[in-house]
C-alpha positions in Angstrom: -213.4 36.9 -60.4 -211.1 34.1 -59.3 -207.6 33.5 -60.7 -206.1 30.2 -61.4 -203.1 29.3 -59.3 -200.2 27.4 -60.8 -197.1 25.9 -59.1 -194.0 27.9 -60.1 -192.0 24.7 -60.4 -194.1 22.0 -61.9 -196.9 24.2 -63.4 -199.7 22.2 -61.7 -202.9 24.0 -61.2 -203.7 24.1 -57.5 -206.2 25.7 -55.2 -203.6 27.0 -52.7 -199.9 27.6 -52.9 -197.1 27.6 -50.3 -194.6 30.3 -51.2 -195.6 30.0 -54.9 -195.3 26.2 -54.9 -197.7 23.2 -54.6 -197.3 21.1 -51.5 -195.3 18.4 -53.3 -192.7 20.8 -54.7 -192.5 22.8 -51.5 -191.8 19.6 -49.4 -189.2 18.5 -52.0 -187.2 21.7 -51.0 -188.2 22.2 -47.3 -188.4 20.2 -44.1 -191.5 20.3 -41.9 -189.4 19.0 -39.0 -186.0 17.9 -37.8 -185.1 15.4 -35.1 -182.7 16.4 -32.3 -180.3 13.8 -30.9 -182.1 11.0 -29.2 -180.4 10.0 -26.0 -181.8 7.1 -24.0 -179.7 5.2 -21.4 -180.2 1.8 -19.9 -178.5 0.4 -16.9 -176.5 -2.8 -17.6 -177.4 -4.2 -14.2 -181.0 -3.4 -13.3 -182.1 -2.9 -17.0 -184.0 0.3 -16.2 -183.8 3.2 -18.6 -183.3 6.9 -18.0 -185.6 9.3 -19.8 -185.7 12.9 -18.8 -183.7 12.2 -15.7 -186.0 9.4 -14.4 -185.1 5.7 -14.2 -187.9 3.2 -15.0 -188.3 0.1 -17.1 -188.5 1.0 -20.7 -191.4 0.1 -23.1 -191.9 0.7 -26.8 -194.4 3.4 -25.8 -192.0 5.3 -23.5 -189.3 5.1 -26.2 -191.6 6.3 -28.9 -192.8 9.2 -26.7 -189.2 10.2 -26.1 -188.5 10.2 -29.9 -191.6 12.3 -30.5 -190.4 14.8 -27.9 -187.2 15.3 -29.9 -189.1 16.5 -33.0 -188.6 20.2 -33.8 -191.2 21.6 -36.1 -190.9 24.2 -38.9 -191.8 27.4 -37.1 -194.4 28.2 -39.8 -196.2 24.9 -39.3 -199.7 25.3 -37.7 -201.4 22.6 -35.6 -198.5 20.1 -35.9 -199.1 16.5 -35.0 -196.4 13.8 -34.8 -196.8 10.0 -35.0 -193.9 7.6 -34.3 -193.8 4.0 -35.4 -191.0 2.2 -33.6 -189.2 -0.8 -35.1 -186.7 -2.7 -33.0 -183.6 -3.8 -34.9 -181.8 -5.4 -31.9 -182.3 -5.3 -28.2 -180.7 -1.8 -28.1 -181.0 -0.6 -31.7 -184.1 0.9 -33.1 -185.5 2.4 -36.3 -188.2 5.1 -35.9 -190.6 6.1 -38.7 -191.7 9.7 -37.9 -194.8 11.2 -39.5 -195.7 14.8 -39.1 -198.8 16.6 -40.3 -199.9 20.2 -40.1 -200.9 23.3 -42.0 -198.8 25.8 -44.0 -200.8 28.7 -45.4 -203.9 26.7 -44.6 -202.7 23.9 -46.8 -202.6 20.4 -45.1 -199.1 19.0 -45.5 -197.5 15.8 -44.4 -193.9 14.5 -44.3 -192.3 11.3 -43.1 -188.7 10.6 -42.1 -186.9 7.5 -40.7 -184.1 7.8 -38.2 -182.1 5.2 -36.3 -180.7 5.4 -32.8 -179.2 3.1 -30.2 -179.9 2.9 -26.4 -176.7 3.6 -24.5 -175.5 1.1 -21.9 -174.5 2.7 -18.6 -174.5 2.0 -14.9 -177.2 3.9 -12.9 -176.3 5.7 -9.7 -178.3 3.2 -7.6 -176.6 0.2 -9.0 -173.1 1.8 -8.6 -173.9 2.4 -5.0 -175.1 -1.2 -4.4 -171.9 -2.6 -6.0 -169.9 -0.6 -3.4 -172.0 -2.1 -0.6 -173.8 1.2 0.0 -176.5 0.7 2.6 -178.9 3.0 4.4 -180.6 0.3 6.5 -180.5 -3.2 7.8 -183.5 -5.5 8.2 -183.1 -8.1 10.9 -185.2 -11.2 10.8 -185.5 -13.2 14.0 -187.4 -16.5 14.3 -187.9 -19.4 16.7 -186.5 -22.0 14.3 -184.4 -22.1 11.1 -187.4 -23.1 9.0 -189.3 -20.1 10.2 -186.3 -17.9 9.5 -185.9 -19.3 6.0 -189.6 -18.6 5.4 -189.3 -15.1 6.6 -186.3 -14.5 4.4 -188.2 -15.6 1.3 -191.1 -13.3 2.1 -188.8 -10.4 2.7 -187.0 -11.0 -0.6 -190.4 -11.0 -2.4 -191.3 -7.6 -0.7 -187.9 -6.2 -1.6 -188.3 -7.3 -5.2 -191.5 -5.3 -5.4 -189.9 -2.2 -4.0 -186.7 -2.5 -6.1 -188.9 -2.6 -9.2 -189.7 1.0 -8.3 -186.4 2.0 -6.7 -183.2 -0.1 -7.4 -181.7 1.0 -4.1 -184.4 -1.0 -2.3 -182.6 -4.2 -3.2 -180.7 -6.4 -0.6 -177.0 -6.1 -1.4 -176.0 -8.7 1.1 -177.6 -11.3 3.3 -175.9 -12.5 6.5 -177.2 -15.6 8.2 -177.0 -16.8 11.8 -178.9 -19.4 13.8 -182.6 -18.8 13.3 -181.8 -15.3 11.9 -180.9 -13.2 8.9 -179.6 -9.7 8.4 -180.3 -8.0 5.1 -178.4 -4.9 4.0 -180.6 -2.6 2.1 -179.5 0.4 -0.1 -182.6 2.5 0.6 -183.9 3.3 4.0 -187.2 4.3 2.5 -187.5 0.9 0.9 -186.3 -0.9 4.0 -188.9 0.9 6.1 -191.8 -0.1 3.7 -190.7 -3.7 3.7 -190.3 -3.8 7.5 -193.8 -2.4 7.9 -195.2 -5.1 5.6 -193.4 -7.8 7.5 -194.6 -6.4 10.8 -198.2 -6.4 9.6 -197.9 -9.9 8.1 -196.4 -11.4 11.3 -198.4 -9.2 13.7 -195.4 -8.0 15.5 -193.9 -4.6 16.4 -190.8 -3.2 14.6 -187.8 -2.5 16.8 -186.1 0.5 15.2 -182.6 1.8 16.0 -180.2 4.1 14.2 -176.5 4.7 14.1 -174.8 7.9 13.1 -172.5 7.2 10.1 -171.5 10.7 9.0 -172.9 13.8 7.3 -174.5 14.4 3.9 -173.5 17.1 1.4 -175.5 19.6 3.4 -173.6 18.7 6.6 -176.7 17.2 8.1 -176.3 14.0 10.2 -176.6 10.8 8.3 -177.9 7.7 10.0 -178.1 4.0 9.2 -181.3 2.5 10.4 -181.9 -1.1 11.7 -185.4 -2.7 11.6 -185.7 -5.8 13.7 -188.7 -8.1 13.0 -188.9 -10.8 15.6 -191.5 -13.5 15.0 -193.3 -14.4 18.3 
């Protein structure tokens, strides 16, 4: 023998109840989820954003994923799923429509909320270092003529742009010119080494590497500035 079930608030006959209420009445009184503070930073210089401690160029997908990660579900909600629809308001301001589904007492429930947030403008560590002329390496370009040196410089800039897209410190913070030669100050030794190897391969020449002791790091290990000389034959 089956008994009819009625919502204690609206009186609607229903197959399954949640704490004595139909899904509509339950959701009118309870939240399926809440949204914690959404903190996303973007560097005013390189335009990269920081999410979970990592700097990379932001996309609507990465921003929406960060919003989804800030959703805290009702502890009684089973098999929760979250969907985020991102709506840009301005370049830095967004509205997010957050939809959550799941089961409460084996009843499929759904709730939607809208929240607004702004991306914070900051200066990333790499860009702050570059502004202060921080450099870990120098790439020296040497050629037989000024035209050749100018051409080498353009290629080096292209390679550096590719590296700095992944690591802002791989940018050239200063370019010093001389007769048939250029010196590029590079923030990252790792990036400078990669670019030097690309140039060496392109121009089929060896890299002349030297280093100079410039101090100690926080662990009192010696810290060097490297120089990579690319001399076109």
